[in-house]
N, C-alpha and C positions, 0 to 999 in steps of 0.2 A: 079228267082222264086224257083228253086231246092234248093238254099241255105236257103230260108225262110222255106220251107217245112222240110229241114233237122233239122233246128233249132227247130221248132215246135215239131217234132217228138223227138228230144233229149229232150226237155223240159217236154214233157208229160211222156217219159219214166223214166226221172230222178224224177219227181214227184211221180210216181207210186212206184218206188223203194224206194225213201225217205219215203213214206208212209209205205211201207211194213217193212222196216228196222228200222224205228223210233219207231213203236209201242212197248209198254211195253212188255217185254218177247219175242219180235220178234227176229229173227236171225240177226246178225250183218253181216254175209256173206253167200254165197251160192255156194258150189262147183258145178261147171258146167261140164257136160261131155265133154271130149276132147280126140281126138285121140292121140296116143302116137307117132305119126310120127314126122318128122322133122319140126322145126320151120322155118318160112321164113327167108331169108337173108334180113337184114334190115340195114339202116344207117340213122343217123340224127346228127345234130350239137347240142352239149350242150350249155346251157346258158353262159358258160365260154368260148366259142369258139372252144372247143376240139371236135374231132370227136368221134362219138360213133357208133359202128356197131357190127354186129354179128361176123364179121371177127376179129376186134380187141378185142373182148371179148371172143373169142373162147377158149374152155377149161375151162371156169368158170361156176358156176351155176349162172343163171340169174333170177332175180325177176323183170319182166317188168310190171310196174304199170302205166295204163292209168288213168289220173286224171285231174283235173282243180282247179285253185285257188279259184273259186267261189262255189265249191262243198264241203258242210260241212262234208259228210262222208269221202270225200278224204283228207281233211285237218285233220280230227280227226285220221286218220291211219298214218299220217306222222311220228309222235314220234316213233311208233312201227316199221315201215320200217327203220328209222335212226338207232335205237337201233340194229336191226337185221343186217343191213349193217355194223355197227361198230364192232360188235361182230364177224363177219365172214368174213370180207373183206380179211384179211391176210390168211384165210383158203380156198379162192377161190370163194367166193361169191360176186356178184355185184348186187346191186339194181339199177334199171334205172327207172327214172321217165319220162314218156312220156306225156307231157301236151298237152291237146286238146283246151286249151284257144285260142280264136281268136282274142285276142287284141294285139298279137305280143309278141316277145321275151323279150322285155324291161321290160314289167309288170311281166313277170313269173321270170325273172332274179332278179328283186327287191324282189319278194316273197320269192325266194330261198335263197337269201342273208339275208334278215330280219328274216327268219326262221332258218337259219344255217342249211340248209339241206346237209348233208354230201355226199350223192350219187349224181351221174350225173343225171342231168335233161335236157331234150331236148324238142323241139317242135315237136309233133306228127303230121306230115303232113298227107294228105288224103292217100298217098301211103302206109305209115306205118300202119295207121288205117285199110285200106282195106287189107293189107297183114296179119295182126292178126285177121281179121274179128272182130275188136273191135269197131264197129260202133254203139254199143248199150249203155246202161246206164253205167255210170261211179260211183265209181271206178271199174275197171276190171283189174285183175292182172293175169299174166302168169308167170309160173315157168318152166324154161327150164333147162335141165340137162347139164352136161359137154360135152355131145356128140352132143348138138344142138337140142335135141328132147324135145317136149312137155312133161311135167310131170304133170301139173295141170293148171286149169284156175278157177278163183273165180269171182264172182260178188258180190260186196259189200265191205265195209271196213273190213280189216283183223286185227287180233291181231297178235303180236309177236309169242304168243304161237302156233297158228295155222300155222304160217309160219315155225317155228322151226320143227314142226312135218313133214312137207313136205320136207324142204331142208336138214334136218340133215342126212338121208340116202343118199341123193344125193352128198353131201359134203364129205361123208365117201367113196364114190366110187372113185377110182382113175384113172378110164379110161379117157383117153384124148380125144380130139376132133376127130370127124369122118369126118369133112368136108375137 
């Protein structure tokens, strides 16, 4: 029963957010207040079977994007996330897709392969969602600096330009991991 209410709540939130963001002239994303404290330790398995974690990505600027294959705003922002990742992966940035799809890893893996998503994508289990407090509408994106601290949180589909504005100073900072 709890799972049913969770699905109903997510669907209602998604519908409200989609209505807000889809209206002509409406915002595409909304910056959300976030403390600049440490991001949680996290781990998940990517669709290609590799391990993704805050530990093995320490020292990199991270853009952690909670999304789903069935979410139109999520799918719309993938090309911008991919372009950002390609442009800055050598400079210390990693985009991480955290799928909240409930149909299993196989469907997400096929979506990733079909859409040639260049950044790692894994399945966001309930522990990851709870750790980030990302149990609301999607897409929700967190930016984490090289020291493992939150730098920004966004609700809604982002553009590459907005992400560049946030990650450029973080990439310029050379301080290593604090963990």
